[in-house]
C-alpha positions in Angstrom: 46.8 71.5 126.3 47.1 75.1 126.8 44.3 77.3 127.1 44.5 81.0 127.0 41.7 83.0 128.8 40.9 86.4 127.2 38.5 89.3 128.1 36.8 91.7 125.9 37.7 95.2 126.8 36.4 98.2 124.8 36.8 96.5 121.4 40.2 95.1 122.2 40.9 91.4 123.1 43.5 91.5 125.7 44.8 88.2 127.4 44.1 88.1 131.0 47.8 88.2 131.9 48.3 91.2 129.8 45.4 93.1 131.3 46.9 92.3 134.7 50.0 93.7 133.6 48.5 97.0 132.1 46.5 97.6 135.3 49.5 97.3 137.4 51.3 100.4 135.7 51.9 103.1 138.1 54.1 106.1 137.6 55.4 108.0 140.3 53.9 111.3 141.7 56.6 113.0 139.5 55.4 111.2 136.4 58.2 108.9 136.2 58.2 105.2 135.6 60.3 102.5 137.3 62.0 99.9 135.3 59.4 97.3 136.1 56.5 99.8 135.0 58.4 100.8 131.8 58.6 97.1 130.9 55.0 96.7 131.5 53.7 99.6 129.6 55.6 98.6 126.5 53.4 95.4 126.4 50.1 97.4 126.7 48.2 98.6 123.7 48.0 102.6 123.6 44.3 102.6 123.9 44.6 100.7 127.2 47.3 103.2 128.6 44.9 106.0 127.6 42.0 104.2 129.5 44.2 103.9 132.5 45.2 107.6 132.4 41.7 108.7 132.1 40.9 106.5 135.4 43.7 108.2 137.3 43.1 111.8 135.8 41.1 113.2 138.8 42.9 111.3 141.5 46.3 112.2 140.1 46.5 114.4 136.9 50.3 114.2 137.0 50.3 110.4 136.7 47.6 110.5 134.0 49.8 113.1 132.1 52.7 110.7 132.3 50.5 107.8 131.0 49.3 110.0 128.0 52.6 111.3 127.1 53.9 107.7 126.9 50.9 106.6 124.7 51.5 109.9 122.5 55.0 108.9 121.9 53.7 105.7 120.6 51.7 107.7 118.0 48.5 107.6 119.7 46.2 110.6 118.6 43.7 110.5 121.3 46.5 110.7 123.7 47.8 113.7 122.2 44.3 115.2 121.9 43.8 114.5 125.6 47.0 116.2 126.6 45.8 119.1 124.3 42.7 119.3 126.5 44.7 119.4 129.6 45.9 122.8 128.3 42.8 124.0 126.6 41.1 126.8 128.6 37.6 125.6 127.8 38.3 122.1 129.4 41.1 123.1 131.8 40.1 122.2 135.5 42.5 122.4 138.3 41.4 118.9 139.6 41.9 117.3 136.0 45.0 119.1 134.9 48.6 119.0 136.3 49.0 122.5 134.8 48.8 125.6 137.2 46.7 127.3 134.4 45.4 126.9 130.9 47.8 127.4 127.8 46.0 127.8 124.4 49.5 127.7 122.8 50.4 124.2 124.2 46.9 123.0 123.5 47.2 124.0 119.8 50.6 122.3 119.7 49.0 118.9 121.1 46.0 119.3 118.9 48.1 119.6 115.7 50.0 116.5 116.8 46.9 114.6 117.4 45.6 115.8 113.9 48.8 114.4 112.3 47.9 111.2 114.0 44.4 111.2 112.2 42.5 112.3 115.3 39.3 114.0 114.0 38.2 115.2 117.5 41.4 117.1 118.0 40.5 118.9 114.6 37.1 119.8 116.0 38.7 121.2 119.2 41.3 123.1 117.4 38.7 124.9 115.4 36.8 125.9 118.4 39.8 127.0 120.0 40.8 129.2 117.2 37.4 130.6 116.9 37.5 131.4 120.7 40.9 133.0 120.3 40.0 135.1 117.2 36.3 136.1 118.1 
């Protein structure tokens, strides 16, 4: 008899083996993935990749960005929104963004992508950004 042990993780049921695989994903400092990491990340749900990015954001914003970009390429709205927040002047912080300075234009680009992926929080952020840009 085969048993599959699962854990409940933020609304997702992820098999233990898959959870371990996801936790082992580590981009390089330049934000690149080894072949092994690419193979592992393709097995992880986008929501889990976003969680990993948030856990790494203060320690290594560049690694967090690489994870978020991968999830955004998989059409994950929250990942696209979080990239927008890395650019958004209101949320930009040197220790949480790999970018040297905020950039409203890029924030708008990423928020629009997140909105296209049905992320309502991105819609709210974009409205705030537009109000701040045009007082």
